[in-house]
C-alpha positions in Angstrom: 30.2 62.5 -6.2 27.4 61.1 -8.4 29.8 58.6 -10.0 30.9 57.3 -6.6 27.3 57.0 -5.4 26.3 55.1 -8.5 29.3 52.8 -8.2 28.5 52.2 -4.5 25.0 51.1 -5.4 26.2 48.9 -8.2 28.6 47.1 -5.9 25.9 46.9 -3.2 23.5 45.4 -5.8 26.1 42.8 -6.8 26.8 42.0 -3.2 23.0 41.6 -2.5 22.7 39.3 -5.6 25.6 37.2 -4.5 24.2 37.0 -1.0 20.8 36.0 -2.3 22.4 33.2 -4.4 24.4 32.0 -1.5 21.4 32.0 0.7 19.4 30.0 -1.8 22.3 27.5 -2.1 22.4 27.2 1.7 18.6 26.7 1.8 18.8 23.9 -0.8 21.6 22.2 1.1 19.7 22.4 4.4 16.6 21.0 2.7 18.7 18.1 1.4 20.2 17.4 4.8 16.8 17.5 6.5 15.2 15.2 3.8 18.1 12.8 4.1 17.8 12.7 7.9 14.0 12.2 7.7 14.4 9.3 5.3 17.0 7.7 7.5 14.8 8.1 10.6 11.7 6.7 8.8 13.8 3.8 7.5 14.8 2.9 11.0 11.1 2.9 12.2 10.1 0.2 9.6 7.4 2.4 8.2 5.9 1.0 5.1 6.3 2.8 1.8 3.1 3.8 -0.1 3.7 1.4 -3.0 4.0 -1.6 -0.6 0.9 -0.4 1.3 -1.2 -0.1 -1.9 0.0 -3.6 -3.0 -1.0 -5.2 0.3 -4.3 -3.3 0.3 -5.1 -4.7 -3.2 -4.3 -8.2 -2.0 -6.5 -7.8 1.0 -9.4 -6.6 -1.1 -9.1 -9.6 -3.5 -9.0 -11.9 -0.5 -12.1 -10.4 0.9 -13.9 -10.8 -2.4 -12.8 -14.4 -2.6 -13.9 -14.9 1.0 -17.4 -13.6 0.2 -17.7 -15.9 -2.8 -16.7 -18.9 -0.6 -19.2 -17.9 2.0 -21.9 -17.9 -0.6 -20.8 -21.3 -1.9 -20.8 -22.8 1.6 -24.3 -21.4 2.2 -25.5 -23.1 -1.0 -23.9 -26.4 -0.2 -25.2 -26.3 3.4 -28.7 -25.6 2.0 -28.4 -28.4 -0.5 -27.2 -30.8 2.1 -30.0 -29.9 4.5 -32.6 -30.5 1.8 -31.1 -33.9 1.0 -31.1 -34.9 4.6 -34.7 -33.8 5.0 -35.9 -35.9 1.9 -36.5 -39.6 2.3 -33.6 -41.6 1.1 -33.9 -42.5 -2.6 -31.1 -45.0 -2.3 -32.0 -48.7 -2.3 -30.9 -50.6 0.7 -28.2 -53.0 -0.2 -29.1 -56.7 -0.2 -27.0 -59.4 1.4 -23.4 -59.6 0.4 -22.8 -62.7 -1.8 -19.5 -64.4 -1.4 -17.1 -63.9 -4.3 -18.3 -60.4 -5.2 -15.9 -57.6 -4.7 
């Protein structure tokens, strides 16, 4: 009877190992199907991928920096213009136009 019991447990062990392998295969297959469906659904929703988002974010940051530099330049130019308008004119007033001069 000992031999039959040992054989039974060996067969049961093989069956359990095969069942565990099959279950793991089924698990991987289900994961692949779920992943595929999720990617398909996200693709239909026009959700941006991370790489695209990071690229646009970098462009926006660069544009903000350039915008700040342009604001500073405008402020300097406005200040310079205001000072020139406040100073008395240094330009000589033009004399009468002579005929024959361009």
